[in-house]
C-alpha positions as CSV (number, residue, x, y, z in Angstrom):
1,M,116.8,101.3,73.1
2,I,114.3,99.2,73.8
3,I,114.4,95.9,71.6
4,V,111.8,92.9,72.1
5,P,112.4,89.8,69.8
6,V,108.5,88.8,69.0
7,K,108.6,85.3,67.9
8,E,106.0,84.5,65.2
9,G,102.4,83.4,65.9
10,E,103.1,84.9,69.4
11,N,100.8,87.1,72.0
12,I,101.1,90.6,71.6
13,E,99.9,90.9,74.5
14,R,102.7,88.7,75.8
15,A,105.2,90.8,73.9
16,L,103.8,93.7,75.8
17,K,104.8,92.5,78.9
18,K,108.4,91.8,77.9
19,F,108.1,95.1,77.1
20,K,107.3,96.8,80.3
21,R,109.1,94.3,82.4
22,K,112.4,95.8,80.3
23,F,111.7,99.0,80.6
24,E,111.1,99.1,84.2
25,K,114.2,97.9,84.7
26,T,116.2,100.9,83.3
27,G,114.6,102.8,85.9
28,T,113.4,106.0,83.2
29,V,110.9,106.4,85.1
30,K,112.1,106.5,89.1
31,E,114.8,108.6,87.8
32,I,112.1,111.4,85.9
33,R,110.1,111.4,88.7
34,A,113.2,111.9,91.7
35,R,114.3,115.2,88.4
36,Q,111.2,116.6,89.4
37,A,112.0,117.7,92.9
38,F,115.9,118.3,94.1
39,T,116.3,116.6,97.5
40,K,119.6,117.7,98.8
41,P,122.2,115.4,99.4
42,S,121.9,114.4,103.1
43,V,118.3,114.0,102.7
44,K,119.7,110.8,100.4
45,E,122.3,110.1,102.5
46,R,119.6,109.6,105.7
47,E,117.4,107.5,103.3
48,Q,120.6,105.7,102.3
49,K,121.8,104.8,106.0
50,L,117.7,104.2,107.2
51,H,118.0,101.9,104.0
52,A,120.3,99.7,104.7
53,I,120.0,99.6,108.3
54,Y,116.7,98.5,107.6
55,V,118.1,95.8,105.1
56,Q,120.5,94.4,107.5
57,Q,117.3,93.5,110.0
58,L,116.2,91.7,108.1
59,F,119.2,89.6,107.4
60,Q,120.2,89.3,111.0
61,K,116.2,88.2,111.6
62,E,116.4,85.1,109.0
63,D,119.5,84.5,111.0
């Protein structure tokens, strides 16, 4: 359960923005979208490897 403490006199827009940020961090929307369609484990592994290669190349370019 997400709890957003709202201070007295705080803008409701700001509290809503905090709620949205916390909700985004939980990853529930990503999980729901991922569960809508089955992806084979081999495809997941391939995507993870490609992402790891991409991140590694980014770090190499910085150096």
